[in-house]
N, C-alpha and C positions, 0 to 999 in steps of 0.2 A: 174494696180496692179503688174506686173513686177519689176517696180521700188521699190515698197515698199518690196518685197521680197529680193531684194538684199540687200536694206538697213537693213534687219532683221539679215541678212547672216553676214553682215561686223559688227553688234552690237554684234551678238554671238561671233565672231571672237575676238572682243576687248576685252569682256568680258572674254574669256579663256585666250587669251593674259597676261591680268592683272592679274587672277588667278594663272597663271605660275609664272608671276615676282614676285608676292607675296609670294608664297608658296615652291619655286624652288632656285635652286642656278644661275638661268639664269634671272638676273634682266633686264639686256640690250637685252633681245630678241626683235626682231620686228618682226616676221612674224611665224606664225605655221609652215612652211616649217622646220625653225631650231628646233624643238621640236619634240622631239620621244615619243613614247606611253610611254617608262619607264620613260621620264621626266615627263610626266603627272601624271602617276601613283605616283611616289615620290611626287609631288605638291600635290596628293590626298592623300598621306599618312602625310603630315608633316600638313596638313589643320587638318585633324582627329586628330591628335596628338595635335595639338594645343589647339581645341575645345574639347577635350577629349570624340571624337565620338565613338571612338571603344574601346574595354573593352581592 
């Protein structure tokens, strides 16, 4: 069971990294430690603007 939990965490991290690479200026980011909260918010804004989620 512990192993499955660890795998889920890794998958979540990869998914978030892929999101950040796609919607921020950091296409070559390798770990979440390199990413600030501001970078994540910026990526979310670009995502929202791309898909016209926000008004």
